[in-house]
Backbone as a printed PyTorch tensor [residue, N CA C, xyz], in Angstrom:
tensor([[[  0.7390,  -1.0670,  -0.1880],
         [ -0.2110,   0.1740,   0.0890],
         [  0.8580,   1.4950,   0.3210]],

        [[  0.1890,   2.4750,  -0.0340],
         [  1.0490,   3.8660,   0.3300],
         [  0.8690,   4.0340,   1.7930]],

        [[  2.2680,   4.2780,   1.9800],
         [  2.9700,   4.5920,   3.3290],
         [  3.8260,   6.0000,   3.2540]],

        [[  3.6520,   6.5410,   4.5670],
         [  4.4870,   7.6910,   4.5990],
         [  3.4500,   8.6880,   5.1650]],

        [[  4.2140,   9.5670,   5.7820],
         [  3.5490,  11.0020,   6.7340],
         [  4.1120,  11.8800,   5.8580]],

        [[  3.5350,  12.3340,   4.6710],
         [  4.2730,  13.3000,   4.1900],
         [  3.0780,  14.4200,   3.8390]],

        [[  3.7570,  15.5070,   3.3310],
         [  3.1020,  16.6270,   3.1780],
         [  2.7290,  16.9320,   2.0860]],

        [[  2.8420,  15.8980,   0.9610],
         [  2.2140,  16.1260,  -0.1350],
         [  3.2440,  16.5360,  -1.4140]],

        [[  4.5410,  16.7490,  -0.9390],
         [  5.5810,  17.5760,  -1.2270],
         [  6.6440,  16.3310,  -1.7030]],

        [[  6.5130,  15.1200,  -0.9910],
         [  7.3700,  14.1800,  -1.0170],
         [  7.0850,  12.9430,  -2.0180]],

        [[  7.9600,  11.8700,  -2.1100],
         [  7.9140,  10.9310,  -2.8620],
         [  6.9460,   9.3640,  -2.0630]],

        [[  5.8680,  10.2220,  -1.3950],
         [  5.2200,   9.2670,  -0.5370],
         [  4.5230,   8.2150,  -1.5290]],

        [[  4.2730,   8.5330,  -2.4630],
         [  3.2930,   7.5370,  -3.3020],
         [  4.4340,   6.5900,  -3.8440]],

        [[  5.7870,   6.8290,  -3.7360],
         [  6.3680,   5.6450,  -4.2410],
         [  6.8780,   4.5390,  -3.6990]],

        [[  5.7440,   3.9990,  -2.3960],
         [  6.3590,   3.1260,  -1.9510],
         [  5.9900,   1.6450,  -2.8700]],

        [[  5.3020,   2.0320,  -4.0580],
         [  4.9710,   1.0810,  -5.1200],
         [  6.0340,   1.6070,  -6.1420]],

        [[  7.0530,   0.8330,  -6.2940],
         [  8.0130,   1.3590,  -7.3130],
         [  8.0240,   1.7700,  -8.4670]],

        [[  7.0830,   0.9590,  -8.9900],
         [  6.7170,   1.3870, -10.7110],
         [  5.2490,   1.2560, -10.7660]],

        [[  4.9790,   1.9940, -11.4900],
         [  3.5780,   2.2220, -12.1620],
         [  3.0410,   0.6730, -12.7120]],

        [[  4.0010,  -0.0290, -12.9090],
         [  3.8690,  -1.1600, -13.9050],
         [  3.2070,  -2.1230, -12.8030]],

        [[  3.3970,  -1.6000, -11.3820],
         [  2.9610,  -2.7150, -10.1440],
         [  1.5740,  -2.4260,  -9.6110]],

        [[  1.0590,  -1.0020, -10.3520],
         [ -0.1770,  -0.6950,  -9.7940],
         [ -1.2540,  -1.6040, -10.5300]],

        [[ -2.3900,  -1.9690,  -9.9210],
         [ -3.4420,  -3.0480, -10.5450],
         [ -4.1730,  -1.7070, -11.4990]],

        [[ -4.1360,  -0.7020, -10.9550],
         [ -5.3290,   0.1330, -11.5230],
         [ -4.7490,   0.3600, -12.8820]],

        [[ -3.3690,   0.7390, -13.0000],
         [ -2.4750,   0.6030, -14.2380],
         [ -2.9860,  -0.4000, -15.0850]],

        [[ -2.6950,  -1.8840, -14.8180],
         [ -3.0150,  -2.7920, -15.1540],
         [ -4.1990,  -3.0930, -16.0080]],

        [[ -5.3520,  -2.5060, -15.3500],
         [ -6.6590,  -2.6350, -15.5690],
         [ -6.6150,  -1.9320, -16.7530]],

        [[ -6.0220,  -0.6280, -16.5990],
         [ -6.1830,   0.5740, -17.5730],
         [ -5.8880,   0.0950, -18.9840]],

        [[ -4.1970,  -0.5090, -19.0150],
         [ -3.9780,  -1.0000, -20.0920],
         [ -5.1150,  -2.1380, -20.6710]],

        [[ -5.6760,  -3.0250, -19.9810],
         [ -6.6000,  -4.0900, -20.5790],
         [ -7.6040,  -3.1500, -21.1010]],

        [[ -8.0570,  -2.1670, -20.4950],
         [ -9.2900,  -1.3490, -21.4150],
         [ -8.7480,  -0.6070, -22.4480]],

        [[ -7.4850,   0.0480, -22.3120],
         [ -7.1090,   0.1020, -23.8980],
         [ -7.4710,  -1.0810, -24.9770]],

        [[ -6.9230,  -1.6880, -24.7830],
         [ -7.0940,  -2.9490, -25.4950],
         [ -8.4470,  -3.4130, -26.1120]],

        [[ -9.0960,  -3.4330, -25.1850],
         [-10.6140,  -3.4480, -25.6040],
         [-11.1890,  -2.6550, -26.3580]],

        [[-11.0540,  -1.0860, -25.8570],
         [-11.5910,  -0.5480, -26.7040],
         [-10.9960,   0.0620, -28.2060]],

        [[ -9.6690,  -0.6230, -28.0680],
         [ -9.0550,  -0.7500, -29.7590],
         [ -9.8100,  -1.2970, -30.2420]],

        [[-10.0200,  -2.7290, -29.6200],
         [-10.6870,  -3.8780, -30.5550],
         [-12.0000,  -3.4240, -30.9620]],

        [[-12.7920,  -2.9740, -30.0030],
         [-14.0750,  -2.3250, -30.0230],
         [-14.1160,  -1.7100, -31.2340]],

        [[-13.2320,  -0.3970, -31.1410],
         [-13.2380,   0.4850, -32.6300],
         [-12.9550,   0.4190, -33.4100]],

        [[-12.3410,  -0.8660, -33.6100],
         [-12.1510,  -1.7160, -34.9730],
         [-13.2320,  -1.6740, -35.5630]],

        [[-14.8850,  -2.1100, -35.0270],
         [-15.8940,  -2.0880, -35.6110],
         [-16.5290,  -1.0840, -36.1000]],

        [[-16.1320,   0.1990, -35.8340],
         [-16.3070,   1.5610, -36.0060],
         [-16.3250,   1.7420, -37.8110]],

        [[-17.3920,   2.4760, -38.3410],
         [-17.3620,   2.3060, -39.5970],
         [-15.8150,   3.0650, -40.3380]],

        [[-15.4090,   3.0130, -41.2210],
         [-14.1430,   3.8150, -41.7440],
         [-14.0100,   5.1330, -41.8770]],

        [[-15.3770,   5.4490, -42.1540],
         [-15.5280,   7.3400, -42.0870],
         [-15.4160,   7.8980, -40.4540]],

        [[-15.1610,   6.8900, -39.8640],
         [-15.0890,   7.7220, -38.3420],
         [-13.6230,   7.3340, -38.1760]],

        [[-12.5940,   6.9450, -38.9090],
         [-11.4080,   6.9050, -38.4230],
         [-10.6870,   8.2180, -37.9000]],

        [[-11.2980,   9.3310, -38.3050],
         [-10.6040,  10.6310, -37.8540],
         [-11.5010,  11.5620, -36.9510]],

        [[-12.6110,  10.5940, -36.6940],
         [-13.8130,  11.1570, -35.7910],
         [-13.7090,  10.2390, -34.5360]],

        [[-15.0380,   9.8390, -34.5760],
         [-15.1280,   8.8670, -33.0500],
         [-13.9600,   8.1140, -32.9570]],

        [[-13.2750,   7.2220, -33.6580],
         [-12.2820,   6.1710, -33.6240],
         [-11.1210,   6.8890, -32.8100]],

        [[-10.7530,   7.7590, -33.4270],
         [ -9.3480,   8.5920, -32.9270],
         [ -9.8480,   9.2580, -31.4030]],

        [[-11.0900,   9.6190, -31.4610],
         [-11.2210,  10.3170, -29.8080],
         [-11.3410,   9.1990, -29.0490]],

        [[-11.9550,   8.3560, -29.2500],
         [-12.0530,   7.1830, -28.0350],
         [-10.8460,   6.5970, -28.0080]],

        [[-10.0850,   6.3360, -28.9620],
         [ -8.6270,   5.9170, -28.4930],
         [ -7.7370,   6.9310, -27.8980]],

        [[ -7.8840,   8.1340, -28.3030],
         [ -7.0110,   8.6830, -27.4810],
         [ -7.2110,   9.3610, -26.1570]],

        [[ -8.3450,   9.0740, -26.0520],
         [ -9.1370,   9.5490, -24.4410],
         [ -9.1970,   7.8480, -23.4960]],

        [[ -8.9190,   6.9760, -24.0880],
         [ -8.4730,   5.5190, -23.4630],
         [ -6.8010,   5.4380, -23.0800]],

        [[ -6.0230,   6.1300, -24.2190],
         [ -4.6330,   6.0520, -23.8890],
         [ -4.3050,   7.1240, -22.6770]],

        [[ -5.0800,   8.1790, -22.7760],
         [ -4.8770,   9.3100, -21.9480],
         [ -5.2430,   8.5600, -20.3050]],

        [[ -5.6740,   7.7390, -20.2120],
         [ -6.3170,   7.3770, -18.6710],
         [ -5.0860,   6.5420, -18.3270]],

        [[ -4.8120,   5.8120, -19.2010],
         [ -3.2930,   4.8370, -18.4760],
         [ -1.9270,   5.7460, -18.5270]],

        [[ -1.8540,   6.5170, -19.5940],
         [ -0.5420,   7.3640, -19.6250],
         [ -0.6840,   8.3440, -18.4170]],

        [[ -1.6980,   8.7190, -18.0360],
         [ -1.7060,   9.9930, -16.6720],
         [ -1.6810,   9.2640, -15.7230]],

        [[ -2.0240,   7.6520, -15.6540],
         [ -1.8870,   7.2730, -14.2160],
         [ -0.0400,   6.8970, -14.1620]],

        [[  0.5980,   6.5300, -14.9890],
         [  2.1190,   6.6970, -15.2380],
         [  2.7690,   7.6090, -14.9860]],

        [[  2.1620,   8.6660, -15.8570],
         [  2.6010,  10.0530, -15.4900],
         [  2.8950,  10.6220, -13.7930]],

        [[  1.6900,  10.5600, -13.5860],
         [  1.1040,  10.9390, -12.1650],
         [  2.4560,  10.2770, -11.3950]],

        [[  2.4020,   8.9090, -11.4500],
         [  2.9760,   8.2010, -10.4450],
         [  4.8500,   8.5320, -11.0310]],

        [[  4.9910,   8.8940, -12.0580],
         [  6.5310,   9.2090, -12.4110],
         [  6.7830,  10.6990, -11.4210]],

        [[  5.7770,  11.3460, -11.2400],
         [  5.9180,  12.9090, -10.8860],
         [  6.6330,  12.7180,  -9.5290]],

        [[  7.1140,  13.8800,  -8.7870],
         [  7.9540,  14.2980,  -7.6390],
         [  7.1560,  14.3950,  -6.3840]],

        [[  5.9540,  14.3080,  -6.4410],
         [  5.1240,  14.5630,  -5.4670],
         [  3.5110,  13.9900,  -5.4630]],

        [[  3.0090,  13.6620,  -4.0730],
         [  1.9460,  12.9820,  -4.2520],
         [  0.6910,  14.0000,  -4.6260]],

        [[  0.6400,  14.9830,  -4.2120],
         [ -0.2540,  16.2320,  -5.1600],
         [ -0.0140,  16.2430,  -6.4960]],

        [[  1.1980,  15.9610,  -7.1470],
         [  1.2530,  15.6770,  -8.5330],
         [  0.3400,  14.4010,  -9.2790]],

        [[  0.5510,  13.4740,  -8.3720],
         [  0.1500,  12.2130,  -8.6030],
         [ -1.3620,  12.2670,  -8.3480]],

        [[ -1.9840,  12.7550,  -7.5990],
         [ -3.4010,  13.2240,  -7.3040],
         [ -3.9390,  13.9410,  -8.6110]],

        [[ -3.1530,  15.0640,  -8.9970],
         [ -3.6900,  15.7030,  -9.9900],
         [ -3.9100,  14.8960, -11.3190]],

        [[ -2.8730,  13.9350, -11.6740],
         [ -2.6790,  13.3440, -12.9660],
         [ -3.9300,  12.1870, -12.8720]],

        [[ -4.1910,  11.6010, -11.6130],
         [ -5.1330,  10.6500, -11.2540],
         [ -6.6590,  11.4620, -11.6150]],

        [[ -6.6520,  12.5690, -11.1980],
         [ -7.8250,  13.4430, -11.9720],
         [ -7.9220,  13.4570, -13.4120]],

        [[ -6.8380,  13.6100, -14.3980],
         [ -6.8890,  13.8090, -15.6130],
         [ -7.5100,  12.2950, -15.9600]],

        [[ -6.9380,  11.3380, -15.5500],
         [ -7.4610,   9.9050, -15.7130],
         [ -8.9320,   9.5830, -15.5020]],

        [[ -9.4470,  10.5260, -14.2380],
         [-10.8800,  10.0870, -14.1710],
         [-11.6980,  11.0050, -15.4670]],

        [[-11.1520,  11.9570, -15.4850],
         [-11.8100,  12.8830, -16.5600],
         [-11.9370,  12.2250, -18.0980]],

        [[-10.9250,  11.5050, -18.4000],
         [-10.8800,  10.5310, -19.7570],
         [-11.6510,   9.2420, -19.6540]],

        [[-11.6630,   8.9650, -18.3000],
         [-12.5990,   7.7090, -18.0020],
         [-14.2320,   8.3680, -18.7610]],

        [[-14.3180,   9.3260, -18.1140],
         [-15.7010,   9.9920, -18.5170],
         [-15.9590,  10.0290, -20.0760]],

        [[-14.9010,  10.8150, -20.8700],
         [-14.8740,  10.8060, -22.1180],
         [-15.1760,   9.1970, -22.6770]],

        [[-14.3520,   8.3030, -22.3750],
         [-14.2850,   7.0420, -23.1970],
         [-15.7180,   6.8030, -22.6290]],

        [[-16.7150,   6.4390, -21.5710],
         [-17.7280,   6.4250, -21.3510],
         [-18.6760,   7.1020, -22.3680]],

        [[-18.7970,   8.3040, -22.6300],
         [-19.5970,   9.1380, -23.1300],
         [-19.3400,   8.6390, -24.5790]],

        [[-18.0650,   8.5660, -25.2160],
         [-18.0220,   8.2080, -26.2670],
         [-18.3400,   6.7770, -26.6800]],

        [[-18.2220,   5.8010, -25.6270],
         [-18.8500,   4.1920, -25.8870],
         [-20.3300,   4.6490, -26.3120]],

        [[-20.8810,   5.4300, -25.5310],
         [-22.3050,   5.5380, -25.5130],
         [-22.5920,   6.0250, -26.8640]],

        [[-22.2860,   7.1300, -27.3150],
         [-22.3150,   7.5910, -28.8460],
         [-22.2360,   6.4970, -29.6730]],

        [[-21.1610,   5.6050, -29.6550],
         [-21.0870,   4.8140, -30.7120],
         [-22.2510,   3.6370, -30.3600]],

        [[-22.7620,   3.5320, -29.3620],
         [-24.1010,   2.5930, -29.3080],
         [-24.9800,   2.7240, -29.7770]],

        [[-25.2850,   4.2490, -29.4250],
         [-26.6190,   5.1290, -30.0020],
         [-26.5610,   5.1340, -31.6410]],

        [[-25.3020,   5.1760, -32.2890],
         [-25.0170,   5.1650, -33.7380],
         [-25.2500,   3.9930, -34.3770]],

        [[-25.3200,   2.7660, -33.5270],
         [-25.2640,   1.4820, -33.6570],
         [-23.9840,   0.9440, -34.3740]],

        [[-22.9930,   1.4980, -33.9050],
         [-21.8600,   0.9860, -34.3000],
         [-21.4720,  -0.1080, -33.5980]],

        [[-21.6310,  -0.2280, -32.1130],
         [-21.6500,  -1.4130, -31.2420],
         [-23.1030,  -1.6130, -30.7170]],

        [[-23.2920,  -3.2020, -30.2670],
         [-24.3720,  -3.1820, -29.2800],
         [-24.1410,  -3.5490, -27.8570]],

        [[-25.1360,  -3.2110, -26.9500],
         [-25.1270,  -3.0740, -25.5570],
         [-24.0450,  -4.3150, -25.1460]],

        [[-24.5440,  -5.3660, -25.6480],
         [-23.5620,  -6.4990, -25.1780],
         [-22.4000,  -6.1850, -25.4270]],

        [[-21.8390,  -5.7510, -26.5020],
         [-20.2370,  -5.5290, -26.9650],
         [-19.8580,  -4.7280, -26.1310]],

        [[-20.6400,  -3.5060, -25.2270],
         [-20.1710,  -2.5670, -24.5570],
         [-20.2660,  -2.9150, -23.1580]],

        [[-20.8180,  -4.2690, -22.6840],
         [-20.9410,  -4.3700, -21.0750],
         [-20.0130,  -4.8480, -20.8000]],

        [[-18.9280,  -5.7220, -21.2500],
         [-17.5030,  -5.7740, -20.1280],
         [-16.7630,  -4.5670, -20.2260]],

        [[-16.6460,  -3.5800, -21.4010],
         [-16.1060,  -2.8350, -21.3720],
         [-16.4620,  -1.0160, -20.4280]],

        [[-17.6320,  -1.5100, -20.4820],
         [-18.0480,  -0.4840, -19.2800],
         [-17.8980,  -1.3380, -18.0130]],

        [[-18.3160,  -2.1540, -17.7800],
         [-17.4460,  -2.7990, -16.4080],
         [-16.6470,  -2.6870, -15.9150]],

        [[-15.4060,  -2.9150, -17.1710],
         [-14.0340,  -2.4260, -16.3550],
         [-14.2390,  -0.8500, -16.4960]],

        [[-14.4740,  -0.1290, -17.2570],
         [-14.3560,   1.1850, -17.0250],
         [-15.0510,   1.5480, -15.4920]],

        [[-15.7390,   1.1630, -15.2380],
         [-16.4270,   1.5270, -14.1250],
         [-15.5540,   1.1550, -12.7080]],

        [[-14.9770,  -0.0260, -12.9090],
         [-13.8920,  -0.7410, -12.0890],
         [-12.9820,   0.0400, -11.8310]],

        [[-12.2920,   0.7300, -12.4960],
         [-11.3450,   1.5440, -12.9990],
         [-11.4740,   2.9430, -12.1360]],

        [[-12.7510,   3.2560, -12.6810],
         [-13.3110,   4.4160, -12.1190],
         [-13.0500,   4.2460, -10.6100]],

        [[-13.4480,   3.2910,  -9.9020],
         [-13.6620,   3.3160,  -8.4680],
         [-12.0540,   2.8700,  -8.0300]],

        [[-11.5970,   2.3610,  -8.5780],
         [ -9.8450,   2.1170,  -8.1630],
         [ -8.8940,   3.5850,  -7.9550]],

        [[ -9.2250,   4.4280,  -8.7810],
         [ -8.5650,   5.6670,  -9.0960],
         [ -9.1920,   6.6340,  -7.7770]],

        [[-10.3900,   6.3430,  -7.9170],
         [-11.0980,   7.1600,  -6.5850],
         [-10.5230,   6.6110,  -5.3090]],

        [[-10.2860,   5.3210,  -5.0940],
         [ -9.9760,   4.6720,  -3.6750],
         [ -8.6910,   5.2460,  -3.9740]],

        [[ -7.6940,   4.9810,  -4.8250],
         [ -6.3050,   5.3280,  -4.7780],
         [ -5.9510,   6.7310,  -4.4780]],

        [[ -6.9000,   7.5190,  -5.1410],
         [ -6.3750,   9.0450,  -4.8170],
         [ -7.0870,   9.5690,  -3.0040]],

        [[ -7.8550,   8.7590,  -3.1110],
         [ -8.2090,   9.1250,  -1.3220],
         [ -6.9560,   8.5980,  -0.4430]],

        [[ -6.6450,   7.0930,  -0.4630],
         [ -5.3770,   6.9850,  -0.0920],
         [ -4.3140,   7.8860,   0.1910]],

        [[ -4.2860,   8.2790,  -1.0730],
         [ -3.0300,   9.5590,  -1.3030],
         [ -3.3180,  10.7280,  -0.1830]],

        [[ -4.8340,  10.5390,  -0.3060],
         [ -4.8660,  12.3870,   0.6930],
         [ -4.4840,  11.8010,   2.0890]],

        [[ -4.9670,  10.6460,   2.7560],
         [ -4.8690,  10.3760,   3.8690],
         [ -2.9350,  10.2610,   4.4840]],

        [[ -2.3250,   9.5130,   3.3350],
         [ -0.6510,   9.8230,   3.5030],
         [ -0.1410,  10.8130,   3.7620]]])
């Protein structure tokens, strides 16, 4: 877990040595793969529209977790986790748009949206743990 009695200015969050060791990062990587595979079903004319947007948003989720962990302070890490939460909301919205446009079915979305929700809860929990330390 996250230990330390810091002011938010030290590397308290580095009791986990690498972001690769964070379960939330691993699950976010899984989400990237799922979204990329699902977005392959989108029409070709969406390549520079919705397909590009949703892929950028999902990559942003995992990238911000990694970048935040690499930063020098717990406060910075929390800031980047906040960006990840925003990107998760973007991903969900864009998936729902894809469903309404009938690019994907509700059944195809089920696993992706469940994983997105799990990651959202994990980010919220991690952010709260960082606040306590």
